[in-house]
Each structure stands twice: as C-alpha cells, then as structure tokens.
N, C-alpha and C positions, 0 to 999 in steps of 0.2 A: 422738435426742431422742424421748421417749415423748409421746404425744398423747392427751388425754382430751376427749371431746365433752361440751359443756355445753349448756344451753338457749339458745334464740334464735340458734342457729348458731355460738355461740362455742366455742372450744377452749382447753384448758389444755395448755401444752407445758413439760416440765421442761427447764430450761436451766442450764448451768454458767457461773458468773461467777467473777471473780477471788477472791472471798471465800467462795464456797459455791454451793449449788444453790438454785433457787426455781422454783415453778410460775408461768409467765407466761400471762396470759389474752390471747387474741387474738379480735377480733370480725371478722365478715365485712366486706369492703369494700362500701360502699353502691353502688347502681346509679348510673351517670352521671346527672346532673341537668341541667336547663336552665341554661346558664351565666349567664343573667340572674338566677337565683335564688341564686347563690353568696352565702355569708354575708359574706365580706369580699373586696372586689375584688382579684384577683391572687393570692389565697392558694391556691385549689384548682382551677385550670383546667389540665387535662392533655389537649392535643390528640392525635389519633391519630398513630401512627408515620408519619413522612414523610421518610425519609432523602434528603437532597439537598444540593447545594452551590450557593450563589449569592452574588452580590455586591450589597451595598446601601450606597450612599453611601461607597464606598471601603473597605468592610469585608467580608471574606470570611466567610461563615457556613457551617460544616459542621454540618448539622442531624441529630440523632438518631444520633450516632456510638456504636456499642456498645463498652463497656469491661468486661472480665471481672475480677471480684474473685478473691481467692485461693482461694475455695471453688467457683469456677466460675460463680457468679451473674453475669448480664449486666445492667449498668446502662446508661442512655442519657444522653448529654450533647450539648449544643450548643456548638460552638467558634467563637469570634469572634476574628479577627485581621486586621491590615492587609492589604488585597489587594495582591498583587505583592511583598510584603516577603520577601526571601531570607534575611536574617540571623535567627538564632534570637532569641527574646525571652523574658522572664520571663512566668510564667503566674499568673493570679489565679483561684482556684476559688471559685465561688458554690455552697455546698453546703447542702442541707436537703431535707426532703420536700415543701416547697411546690413548685408547678408551675414548671418551668423556662422556660415561654414564656407568661406571663400575657397579654402584649400581643396574642396571637392570639385571645383571647376576644372574642366579639361585644359583650360588655359594655364600657362605657367605663371602662377601667382607670385608676384614680387612686389617689394616696397621700394619706391624711389629712394636712393641714397643709402640703402641698407643691403649689405651683401647677401646673396642667396644663402640660405642655411642658418641665418642669424636667428630667425624665429621658426617655430614649427608651423605646419599647414593647418593646425587647429586654431590659429590665431585669427580672431575677427579683425577686419580692417580697422586699424588704429587702436586696437584693444590689447589687453594683457595676453601673454602667451600661456594658455592653460597648461601646456606640458611642462613649462618651467615652474609655474606657481603651485601646481599640484604636488610636484616633488618637494616643494618648500613648505608643505603642510597647509595649503589653502584649497578651498573649493572655488572653481571658476565657473560662472554662469554666462554663457554666450546667448544673448536674447535677441529675437526679432521683435521689435516694438510694434505697437498697434498698426495693423494694415500693411506690414512689411512681410514679404515672403508668404508664408502660410498663416501668419497671425491674422485673426479676424479684425474686421472694422475698416474704417477709412484711415489711410496713412496720414498722420499728423506730423508736422515739422516743428520740433522743439516746442517750447512754450508750456502753458499751464496744463493742458491735457497730458502731455508727455510727462510732466512732473508727477501728476497723480498716478499714472500707470507705473512709472518707475518706483514710486513710493510703495505701491501695492506689491511690486516685485520684491522689494527689500523685505517687506513683512512676510511674504510667502517663503522666501529663503530662510528667514530666521526661525520659522516653524518646522523646518525639515529636520529629520533625525540626524542628518550628517552635519548640521550647522550648530556652532557654539552659541548662536544668538547675536554675534557681532558681524556686521555686514558693512562693506564699503562698495563704492562704485569707482572704477578707474577706466581711463582711456584718454587719448589726446585728440585735439581738433574737434570733429563732430561729436565724439564720445565724451569730450570734456564739456562741451556746451550743454549736453543733457544734464550734467551733474548739478548745475546751478539751480534748475527748476526742481529736480528731485530733492535736493537738500532743503530748498525753501518750503517743501511740504512737511518737513520735520518728522519723517517716519521714525518711530521710537527706536528701532534697532539699527538705524544708520549711524554708525559709530565714528566714521571719518570719511573724508573724500580726498581725491587727488585729481583735480581738473588740470590737466597739463595742456595749456594753450587752448582756452575756450572763449570764443566770442560770447558776450552776455547782453547784447542789445541788437536784435536782428535788423532793425531799421537803420540805426546809426553806424553800425559796424560791418554789415554784411550785404544788404540789398540796396541801401540808399545812402551810403557814406557821404556826408557833406550835402545831402539833398539831391545827389546825382544818381538816378537809377542805374544799377549795375547788373543787367540780366546775364551777361556772358558767363561769368564764373558760377553763378547760381544755377543756371540751366545745366551747366556742366556737372555740378554736384548732384542734381536731381535726375539727370538723364537716364540712369539705369535703375531707378527706384521702381519696384513692382510689388503688387500684392493683390489680394482677392477683391478689394473694394476700390474706392476712389482715392486719389492722391491730392492732398492739400496743395494748391498752386500758389505758393507764397510769392513766386516771381510775378504772376499776373496780379496779385494783390497790390503791388506797388502802383499799378495803373488804376485799380479799383479805388484804392485809398492812398493817394500820393502824400497825404499829410498824416501826422500822428493822430491815432484814435485808439479806441478800446482794443482793436485787434492787435495793433503794433505794441500797445502797452502790455498785452498778454505775453509778448515775446521778450519782456524785460523781467528777470527774476527779482523777487523781493529779498535783497541781500540781508536786510535786517533780521530775517528769520533763520539765517545760517549761523549756527553757534558752535558747531562741532569742529574738531581739529581738521585742518586743511593744509595740503602741500600743493602749492600752485606754481606753475611755470609759465613763462612767456618767452617769445622769441622777438628780438629787436627788429627782425626783418620780415615779419609775417602779419597777416591781417587779424590774427587773434589777439594781438598784443594789448590793444586798448581794453578789451573785455577782461583779459587776465588781470591787468593791473587795477581796473575798477573793482573787480571781484575781491582782490586782496585788500584794497583800501576800505571796502564798504561792508564786507561780512563782519559779523559781531563776535566771531570766535576769538578767544583769548590765546588760542594755540594755533597760529597760522604762520606758514613759512612760504617764502617766495624765492624762486631762482629764475634769472633771466639770462638768456644766452644769444649767441649770434647765429648758430646753424639752423637749418630747417627742422621742423618738429619731429619728423620720423627718425632720422639718425639720432637725435637727442633722446627720444623715447626708448629706443632699443639698444643703446650703448650699455656695455656691462657696468660701467662705473655709475651711471644714473640708475640702472636697474638695482644695483646693490644699495644705493642711497634710498630708493623708494622702499625696498624691503625693510630697511631699518625703521622707516616711518610706519609701515603696516605692522611690523612685529611689535612696535611699541604700543600702538593703540588698538590693534585687533587681537593680539596675543598677550598683552600686558607684560612684555619683556622689558626690563629696565636695561636698555642698551646704550644709554648716553645720548639718545636722539635729541633731548632737550638742549644739549650743548651746540646743536646746529645753529649757525647764525640765522636770525629771522629773515634776513635778506641776503642773497648772494647774486652778484652782478658780474657779467662779462663786460669789460670796457673795450669796445672795438677800436681797432687801429686801421689797418688796410689789408685788403685781400683776405686770406684766411688767418692772418695774424691778429691776435687779441692782445691789447696792451696789458690787461689783467684778466684773470679767470677766477670766477667765484669769489670776488672780493667781498668780504663780509661787511654788512651794514646793519643798522638797527631798525631802519624804517624806509618807506618810500612814499612820496618823494623824500630826498635826503634833507635832514634838518639844517645842514650847513649850506644849502643852496643859496647862491646870490643871483637874483634875477637881474640881468643886464639887458639894456636895449641897444640894438644895432640899427641905426637910422638909415633908411633908404634915401639915396640921392639919384634921381633919374638922369640928371645931366651927366654924371660921372659913372653911372652904372655901378655904384659903390655902396658899401655899408660902412658906417662910422659910429663911434661912440658919442659923437656930437651931432645934434640935429642941424640941418641947414635952414637958414632963414629965407632962402630963395625958393619960390614955388616953381617947380619944374614938372615935366611929365614925359613919359615914354609910352609908345604904343607898339602893339604887335598884332599880327593876324590871329584871331581867336581860334582858328582851326589848325593852323600850321606853324605859327611863330612862337616866340618866347622872349621873355625879358630876364636878364640876369643881373645880380647885384653881388659884388665881391668885397671881401675884407681879408687882409693879410694879418695874421696874429703875430704880435711882437713878443708874446710869452706863451709858454705851454698852456693850452686851454682845454679843459675837460668840460664837455656838455653832457650832463646826465639828468634826465627828467623830462619835463613838459616844456616844449617851445610853443609860442603862439605868434601869429602875424597880425598886426593892426595895419591896415592898408586902405587908402582911398582909391576907389576905382570908378570907371565910367565905361559904358558900352556905347560905342560911337554910333551904331546903326541898328540897335536891337533893344529889346526890353528886358534882357537877361544875359547872364554870362556865367560860364563854369570855370572855376579856377583850380588848377592842379599844381600844388606846390611841392618843391623838393629842396632839401638842404644837402649839398654835396661837399665832399672834401677834395681839395686840389693840392698838388705838391707845389714846391717853390717856383716851378716854371709854368704853373697853370694846368698841369695834366691831371685828369681825373684819377682819384684813388678810391675805387669802389671797395666794398666788402664782398666776400664770397659766400654764397649760399648754394649748396649743392653744386659747387664749383662754377656757379654762374655769377656775374657781377650784379650786385643789388643796386637799384637806382638811388637809394638814400632815404633819409627821413622824409615822411610825406604828410601832406594835409590836403583837404579838398573842400570846396564850397560851391554850391549854386547860389548866386548872389541874392536871388529872390527869397531864399531861405535864411537870410542873415540874422533874423531876430533871435536873440539868445533866450535860453531858459535861465532866468535869474536865480532860481533855486538850485539848479545843478551846476551853474558856472562858478568858477573861482577866478582869481586874478591870473593864475597860470594856466587854466584850462577853460576857455570859453566853450560852452555847449549850446548848440542850436536847439531851439524848441521844436521846429518843424511843424508848427501849428497854424501858420499862415504864410501866404505868398505876398511879397512886396516887389512888384515889377518895377523896372526902371523907366523913367520918362526920358525923352530925348534931352541930352545935355546934363542929366542929373549925375552928380558926383556923391558917392555915399561911402561911409567908412564900414569896413567889415573886420570882424575879429574871428580868426580861423585857428583852430587847434591843430597841432601836429600830433601824430602818434608819438608816444615817448621814444626817447633816443638815448644812446650812451656811446660816446666816442671821444677820442683824444685827438687834438690838433697840436702838433709839435711846432715850436717856434719857427716862423717863416712860412708855414703852410697856410693855405687859404680856405675860407669858407665861402661857398657860393649859394645864394638863394636863387632858385630858378622858378619862374612863374610862367605857366602855359595854360592853354585851354584843352589839353589832352594829357593822358598818361603816357610817359615816355619810358618804354622798356622793350627790349628785343630778346627773342630766343627763350622765353620762359614757357614751361609746359602747361601752366594753368591759363586758360583762355580768358583773361580779364578783358572786359569791354564795358563801356558806359554809353548811355543814351544822352549825349551832350546836346546843349542848346546854345550854340555860338554862331553869330553872324557878324561879319565885318571885323573891325579892329577892337581890341580891348585897350583901355588907357589907364595907366597907373600914375597917380598924382603924388608928389612928394614935396616936402619942405614947407616952411611957413605954416599956414593954417591947415595944410594937408600933411601933418606930421605922421609919417608911416614908419613903422619899425618892426624888426624881428626881435622878440624877447627870448633870450636864451637862459637856460639854467646853468650858470657857471658854477663849477664845483672847485673850491679851493682845496689844496692838499690838506690832509689831516694834520701833518706836521711839516715844519721846515727847519733845516739846519744849514745856514749859509745859503749856498746855491742849490742844495739838495732838497728835493721834495719827496715826502713820504705819502703815497696815495693808497 
C-alpha cells in the first residue's frame, strides 16, 4: 500500500477494494483524554493492557487475550464464561471499535434511556451483557477491533476489512476449547452494522446473527443521506475513538469522494452472501431504519425475522421482554433447543399513534413491505397548501426561503388511515437564485384542530417520517429503485440552471402510523432539518441560497405516494387490523 503524507498529520493510503482502488484518508489517533471528558459514556474508554484471569460472581473473565488476524495483526479481546463449566458452549461476539471495557472508566457509565443497574459494567457499549449471557450458558467475547484501544493496526470504520477481521474472530472463537463450534455476533447500532459485513464473509462457524438496528449503506444512510454531507453526528461518533495507529477518516472522505466510488461501495455489504438465520430489528424513529429493512429484504436466508418498534434502540435492546425473546432465538440456533421459535411471526410491527401510545404492538405480519399495501397518491396544490386524492389542472407554485422558511401541504382524512411502509415524494422544484438546493421532508400527524401530534422517543417529541435530497444528486439508480422506493445513484452531479424546473423523486425512510378519522397529515418541505432538544448533534453542510420554489398542478404533477394499509378484515363498521 502506497502512503502519502497530508497536512495536520493525516496520510492517504491507496487501498484495493472489491470493486476497485481508492485513496483512503487516515488521521492521527488523538492523545488519551481525561475519561471524565469523554463525549458519550462508554463509547471510547480504552484501559491499558492488563492480561489476567479472574472470577467475578461465578463468571470467569480472561482479560486482554491476543488474537491474530490472517495478516498477522494482533487484536485483543475479553472472554467471559461460566466459571468451572467443562462442557463447550456457543459464543457471542460483541464486535466494534468502541472500547471493550467501558465499565472500568472512572466515569459513571450509563446508557441513555436505560435505568442504572439494568446491565452490568462488563457490557460493551451497545453489546450483550456478558454477566447475563454467561449465566445462561454462553461465552461472550468483547473485542476491540483493528486499531481500537490496544489492538494493532489502523482503525477501520465498518466495511470490507472489518468484515474480514470479524470473520477471523469467529473462526478463532470456534477453535477454542470452551466453544461448541457455534458462534454468533450480537449488538445494536454500531455493533449491528458490523454484522452485515462479517456475515457476508461467510465464516463457516458463524451460525446466526442478530443485527438490532444496523445501517447498511454508509454513504446513503449515515454520512451523506440524500446527497447532503452530515459531518455533525459522524464526528460525534468518532470523537472518542483511539488506538495505536491511524484512524480512518470517513468523515473527511465525503469531501475527498463526494460521489459513489469503490471506497463507498466497500461500505455496502453483499446481502446475497448472507444465508444464515437472522433476527433483525429496526426503530421507526432512528437513522438505522433503512439499513435494517434493506437487510431484512435482501439477505438470502430462509430463516429471518424482523421486529420494528417506536422507542429508541437502547431501551429496546436491554428490556427484559426483548432479552428473553432474543434468548429463544439464540437457544434455537446456537444450542439446538426446539423451543417453538419457528412459531414467531416473520414480521412484528408496532403501529404508532401519538406520544408514547402505540395503536398496535408486535402486530404479526408475513412480509415487509406488506403484500396488501395499496399505494395511493396525494397531490400537492400550492395555491391551497393542500394535499388531495385528485390532481389539480391548474399550475401553481409556492416559494420559501431556502435557509429559514418552509412550505406545508395538508389533508384531513375522512376515514381511518394506516400508513405502513415506504412513502415517496414526486415534486417539481426550482432554485430561484442558485444552482442547487437541499430538501428536508417531514410527514407529520395533526389532530382535528391542526395541533401537532408527535411520537415520543426517550420522552422527546420525534419530528416525524423523513426524507432528504440534494437536487443535484437527483439521478436515480435504476437497478436499485422500485416504484415505492426511489434510490439515488450518487454517481453524478446535475446542477440547476437559472429558471430550470426539474422533477425529483425522493424516498422517505419507512414509517408506520395510524391516522384516525378527522386527523390531518401534513407534508413539510424545508431546506433544513427541524428538531430541537435532541442529544445527538445532527448537522448538515447545506447548499441553499435564496428562495426554493415548488411547482404543482397541470404538467407539474407533484404528489406524495403513501402505502395505505387496508384492515385485514371488516365486519360492518368494525375493522380488524
């Protein structure tokens, strides 16, 4: 690999990926900081090497065990197993670049939305609790991935190299005397993302996976959703990462490679290679949703289950009822226990209503998207700021300031309306005084008087179903797109000329919500993300100047397509959903 020095201590290394070469930027690892000043509790604490074996509450801990990867790089893991147990057991790997022992930090480690004491201090951030799973007859391996903490090498961020290393770890675990030869990987969020690439490597002893809320396309879902660079949250995620080498600067890479190329393609797993049992979850209200549902739809496993919920990922992961559900899955495929798991509905959905009230919880379905979906078009009328099932023949337009304004379009439902699945917006737009424009879309629920009815996530109001687009990235990938999910290719820029009016097709992240008769749906269009009081520092590098203009009616037929879900059965006025 050739290396070029850049300013500020950064280097550029030419690397080979499955679809071609690319120069990858690495930044120096920051100096260790006061643990009390870490950005997010538990995310980036890496204690010094301290190899030892000890017993705590009936669990044997082998700390800082070295494991060699296929290229000779040594990674370090902590292994938790029932003390005194002679029979081999299945292993659960907790894999990511987050610190493997956050509980050793002098800072009071806590998980947002999870009461103190719910999990033990042995739990890796977003990973399984070793002290629980060891008592249930499992070995848990908390790993520091390549370049994290004391593990050797440069720290890589998800993708193909991470998958190869994770696969090597699976095979190492399977060879240990304490392992039965059956291995899984578990964790949510960042630890779920790793699983897609590990499973795509098809390590022989990887028996099943449980990616609970995992982004699966780093470009489209994490760093450049809709073509709009999003450094804020990503810098937040990476701010506490540390190790002995350099750190892959994927945030800077969006400036190095603003369009799709071999580097960004290496951050998309090959779902067709994943054929083992999988238990996947997603949250209607969080950024991992698209990746989770794409993974469920595209993996080739004949044994796959999906559960989608309203609440934030951490309370969902560590609640006792979901923990017991997960144990049934692992017992079935890692221990061979015939416990009725196959009777679990393939899809379970929470249908959201308002605040922390869900209209239905874990509603059983057979597939996603739902086979009974009726796609309906709600046509925009700029003159009336309305949505209607009938298009307007009159051409009209509405404008708003691209940096501070917004346009809204409302419809009052005259029947109970459930929207579950993929929405999309077809809209004709114009930038009055610029060659580009960023669109931030939201679908809101209003009551009969027009008051906003949010859903609650960590007791905070959620802004609603969302979609985004930088208009110069409007070209679609015809192979990936469907009628209900337009997917941008991000392979070229198409700047706007003065007075040019263009159609755009924008996907929303999937949604599931009930509108009762008389309630309103509002489509909000703005040039910025509208949310207050949230702990994750979302921000985007927007490119808006002057007014945005939305054209509707006549030849500018603009519409919001919704996945209307009819009731399963009807008896008179009563609906069975």
